[in-house]
C-alpha positions as CSV (number, residue, x, y, z in Angstrom):
1,M,26.0,3.7,18.4
2,K,22.8,1.6,17.8
3,N,20.6,4.3,18.8
4,S,22.3,6.8,16.5
5,Q,22.1,4.3,13.5
6,S,18.4,3.8,14.3
7,L,17.8,7.4,14.4
8,L,19.7,7.9,11.1
9,K,17.4,5.3,9.5
10,L,14.4,7.0,10.6
11,V,15.8,10.3,9.1
12,V,16.6,8.6,5.9
13,L,13.1,6.9,5.8
14,S,11.3,10.4,6.4
15,M,13.4,12.0,3.7
16,L,12.4,9.2,1.4
17,V,8.7,9.4,2.3
18,A,8.7,13.2,1.8
19,L,10.5,12.9,-1.6
20,G,8.1,10.1,-2.7
21,V,5.0,12.2,-2.0
22,V,6.5,15.3,-3.7
23,I,7.7,13.5,-7.0
24,S,5.0,11.1,-7.3
25,P,2.9,13.2,-9.5
26,L,5.7,13.1,-12.2
27,L,4.7,11.2,-15.2
28,R,1.7,9.8,-13.4
29,V,-1.6,8.6,-14.7
30,E,-4.0,6.3,-12.9
31,G,-2.4,2.9,-12.6
32,M,1.0,4.1,-13.3
33,C,3.4,6.1,-11.0
34,P,7.0,5.5,-12.0
35,M,8.6,7.7,-9.4
36,A,7.0,5.6,-6.6
37,H,8.8,2.5,-7.9
38,F,12.1,4.5,-8.0
39,I,11.6,5.3,-4.3
40,N,10.7,1.8,-3.5
41,I,13.9,0.4,-5.0
42,V,16.2,3.0,-3.7
43,C,14.7,2.4,-0.2
44,S,15.1,-1.5,-0.5
45,V,18.7,-1.1,-1.4
46,L,19.6,1.4,1.4
47,L,17.3,0.1,4.2
48,G,16.0,-3.3,3.5
49,P,12.6,-4.8,2.7
50,W,10.7,-3.9,6.0
51,Y,11.6,-0.3,5.9
52,S,10.7,-0.3,2.1
53,L,7.4,-1.8,2.9
54,L,6.8,0.9,5.6
55,C,7.9,3.7,3.3
56,A,5.7,2.6,0.5
57,A,2.6,2.3,2.9
58,V,3.2,5.7,4.5
59,I,3.6,7.3,1.0
60,G,0.5,5.6,-0.3
61,I,-1.7,6.7,2.8
62,L,-0.4,10.3,2.4
63,R,-1.1,10.3,-1.3
64,M,-4.7,8.8,-0.7
65,T,-5.4,11.4,2.0
66,L,-3.8,14.6,0.5
67,M,-4.1,13.9,-3.2
68,G,-7.3,11.9,-3.4
69,I,-5.6,9.0,-5.1
70,P,-7.5,5.8,-5.1
71,P,-6.3,2.7,-3.2
72,L,-4.1,1.9,-6.1
73,A,-1.5,4.1,-4.3
74,L,-1.1,1.1,-1.8
75,T,-1.8,-2.0,-4.0
76,G,0.6,-0.6,-6.6
77,A,3.5,-0.1,-4.2
78,V,3.6,-2.2,-1.1
79,F,4.1,-5.6,-2.7
80,G,6.8,-4.4,-5.2
81,A,8.5,-2.5,-2.3
82,F,8.8,-5.5,0.0
83,L,9.8,-8.0,-2.8
84,S,12.4,-5.7,-4.1
85,G,14.2,-5.6,-0.8
86,V,13.9,-9.4,-0.3
87,L,15.3,-10.2,-3.7
88,Y,18.1,-7.7,-3.3
89,R,19.3,-9.3,-0.1
90,L,18.8,-13.0,-1.3
91,S,20.8,-12.1,-4.4
92,K,23.6,-10.7,-2.4
93,G,23.2,-7.1,-3.6
94,K,22.3,-7.6,-7.4
95,L,20.5,-4.3,-8.5
96,V,18.7,-6.1,-11.3
97,C,17.1,-8.3,-8.7
98,A,15.9,-5.4,-6.8
99,V,14.3,-4.1,-9.9
100,L,13.0,-7.5,-10.9
101,G,11.3,-7.8,-7.5
102,E,9.6,-4.4,-7.9
103,V,8.4,-5.3,-11.5
104,I,7.0,-8.8,-10.2
105,G,5.7,-7.3,-7.0
106,T,3.9,-4.4,-8.5
107,G,3.4,-5.4,-12.1
108,V,1.9,-8.8,-11.4
109,I,1.0,-9.2,-7.7
110,G,0.0,-5.7,-7.0
111,A,-1.9,-5.4,-10.3
112,I,-3.9,-8.5,-9.6
113,A,-4.5,-7.5,-6.0
114,S,-5.9,-4.2,-7.3
115,Y,-8.9,-5.8,-9.1
116,P,-10.9,-6.8,-6.0
117,V,-10.0,-3.6,-4.3
118,M,-11.0,-1.4,-7.1
119,T,-14.1,-3.5,-8.1
120,Y,-15.7,-4.3,-4.6
121,L,-14.4,-1.4,-2.6
122,M,-14.4,1.5,-5.1
123,G,-17.3,0.1,-7.3
124,R,-15.3,0.3,-10.6
125,E,-17.0,-1.7,-13.4
126,G,-15.7,-3.3,-16.5
127,L,-12.3,-4.5,-14.9
128,S,-10.7,-7.8,-15.2
129,W,-8.0,-9.5,-13.1
130,L,-5.3,-8.4,-15.5
131,F,-6.7,-5.0,-16.3
132,Y,-3.8,-3.1,-14.4
133,V,-1.0,-5.4,-15.4
134,P,0.1,-3.3,-18.5
135,S,0.1,-0.1,-16.9
136,F,1.6,-1.2,-13.6
137,T,4.4,-3.1,-15.5
138,C,5.1,-0.1,-17.7
139,G,5.3,2.2,-14.5
140,T,7.8,-0.2,-12.9
141,L,10.0,-0.4,-16.0
142,I,10.3,3.3,-16.1
143,G,10.8,3.8,-12.5
144,G,13.0,0.8,-12.1
145,S,15.3,1.8,-14.9
146,I,15.8,5.3,-13.4
147,A,16.6,3.7,-10.0
148,F,19.0,1.2,-11.6
149,F,21.2,3.8,-13.3
150,F,20.9,6.1,-10.2
151,L,22.2,3.3,-7.9
152,R,24.6,2.0,-10.4
153,K,26.4,5.4,-10.4
154,L,26.5,5.4,-6.7
155,I,28.2,1.9,-6.8
156,D,30.7,3.0,-9.2
157,N,31.8,5.9,-7.2
158,G,31.7,4.0,-3.9
159,M,28.9,6.3,-2.4
160,L,26.4,3.3,-2.0
161,A,28.7,1.2,0.1
162,K,29.4,4.3,2.3
163,M,25.6,4.9,2.7
164,Q,24.9,1.4,3.7
165,Q,27.7,1.3,6.1
166,M,26.3,4.3,7.9
167,L,22.8,2.8,8.0
168,A,24.1,-0.5,9.2
169,S,22.8,-2.2,6.2
170,P,24.5,-5.2,4.4
171,V,27.1,-4.0,2.0
172,Y,27.6,-6.0,-1.2
173,A,30.4,-5.9,-3.9
174,D,28.5,-5.4,-7.1
175,K,31.0,-3.7,-9.4
176,G,29.9,-2.8,-12.9
177,T,31.9,-4.5,-15.7
178,V,32.1,-3.5,-19.4
179,F,29.7,-6.4,-20.4
180,S,27.2,-5.6,-17.6
181,N,27.1,-1.9,-18.6
182,A,26.6,-2.9,-22.2
183,L,23.7,-5.2,-21.2
184,T,22.3,-2.2,-19.1
185,I,22.4,0.1,-22.3
186,A,20.7,-2.6,-24.3
187,A,18.0,-3.1,-21.7
188,F,16.8,0.5,-22.4
189,G,15.6,-0.7,-25.8
190,P,13.1,-3.3,-24.5
191,I,12.1,-0.8,-21.8
192,L,11.3,2.0,-24.2
193,F,9.6,-0.6,-26.7
194,V,7.2,-1.4,-23.8
195,I,6.7,2.1,-23.0
196,L,5.9,3.2,-26.6
197,H,3.5,0.4,-27.0
198,I,1.5,1.0,-23.8
199,V,1.7,4.7,-22.9
200,P,0.0,5.9,-26.2
201,G,-2.9,3.6,-25.5
202,V,-3.2,5.0,-22.0
203,F,-3.3,8.6,-23.2
204,G,-5.6,7.8,-26.2
205,M,-2.9,8.4,-28.8
206,E,-3.2,6.0,-31.4
207,G,-1.2,5.5,-34.6
208,Q,1.4,3.4,-36.2
209,I,4.1,5.9,-35.5
210,W,4.4,4.8,-32.0
211,S,5.0,1.1,-33.0
212,K,7.7,2.2,-35.4
213,L,9.3,4.3,-32.7
214,G,9.2,1.4,-30.3
215,Y,11.1,-1.0,-32.8
216,G,13.5,1.9,-33.6
217,A,14.4,2.4,-30.0
218,L,14.9,-1.3,-29.8
219,V,17.4,-1.3,-32.6
220,V,19.1,1.9,-31.5
221,F,20.0,0.8,-28.1
222,V,21.1,-2.8,-29.0
223,I,23.5,-1.0,-31.6
224,A,24.7,1.5,-28.9
225,A,25.4,-1.4,-26.5
226,V,27.4,-3.2,-29.3
227,V,29.4,-0.1,-29.9
228,Y,29.9,0.6,-26.4
229,L,31.2,-3.0,-25.8
230,I,33.6,-2.9,-28.8
231,A,35.0,0.5,-27.9
232,K,35.5,-0.2,-24.2
233,S,36.9,-3.6,-24.8
234,G,39.4,-2.2,-27.3
235,R,40.4,0.6,-24.8
236,S,41.0,-2.0,-22.1
237,K,43.2,-4.1,-24.2
238,A,45.2,-1.1,-25.2
239,C,45.7,-0.2,-21.6
240,D,46.8,-3.7,-20.7
241,Q,49.5,-3.7,-23.5
242,K,50.8,-0.5,-22.3
243,T,50.9,-1.9,-18.7
244,A,52.8,-4.9,-19.9
């Protein structure tokens, strides 16, 4: 039984590595690779911190050797992957903690660690200790939000618990509520706000329109969350009255 579970873990790990290499070019610019963070969080939740660390390291090495990506492929992945798995386990299965671990591990720790690597090993000039923090943080917010909604859906339909049981990973009860779902919808506002303030600068697209779109996204998603909360709460009360 243990041998079959170990083999299944290696199969899933291999699939995540292959998927990570294939989808990593999506939305990628130097210093920002959102889909790598998506894979990190999914692997952390399914397999744990050590497997996630191994997955991130293997993907980073393959991207460096096959795609010519600089060492940012490693420094921008391994810290967040491990911390995501650690915080997920310590929080007893809170997805938001898995995402937070990726944001802190990559957006702060990985970004700062990238400075000496890129400066002294790669000879890049004009960098500072916080140079990669904005782009790394932006990438983790994009990939983390995708991973959160993907895993949230797996939780709601019961698939995540089944997958964790098959992989002999800890299974946690993290059922979504109307309030938590409303907070998740509202969270998209700040995420898009950050994206629309950082990404245009990365691509050299300047203009006040991006700032206005950022504030607009913030307002729209907050309103959507309030509408969702009121509508779902009213529907739940109506169902309770019919049951009574």
